[in-house]
C-alpha positions, 0 to 999 in steps of 0.5 A, spaced: 674 815 515 672 822 515 665 824 512 661 830 510 655 832 514 650 837 512 648 843 517 641 844 519 641 851 516 647 854 511 651 859 514 653 865 510 660 868 511 663 874 508 671 874 508 675 879 504 668 881 500 667 874 498 660 871 500 661 864 502 655 859 503 657 854 508 652 848 508 656 842 511 662 840 516 667 839 510 665 846 507 666 849 513 673 846 514 675 848 507 673 855 509 677 855 515 683 852 512 684 856 506 680 862 507 680 864 514 683 871 516 685 870 523 688 863 524 692 865 530 685 865 534 683 860 539 676 860 536 679 858 529 683 852 532 677 850 536 672 851 530 677 847 525 678 841 531 670 841 531 669 840 524 674 834 524 671 831 530 664 832 526 667 829 520 669 823 524 663 822 527 665 824 534 661 831 535 654 833 532 654 837 526 650 842 530 656 843 535 661 844 529 656 849 526 656 853 532 664 853 533 664 856 526 659 862 527 663 863 534 670 863 530 667 868 525 664 873 530 671 872 534 675 874 528 670 880 526 668 876 520 660 878 518 656 872 519 649 870 517 645 864 519 
């Protein structure tokens, strides 16, 4: 059963001028699925898969967090944290 896992520190991601404070794997997955500007990017797909794996307990939340940060950088999305 999927469950949420908190990040050790939030990520601040700015998409289309909106500031998103992402504190957990579930919040990251929602942002990727609902707001991401470049859904064709390999890093996007890897981040979404990492979030799913983390919610299922197969991957550490820290690794999912890193995948989201890498996806943001690959998409040219401003990211802090």
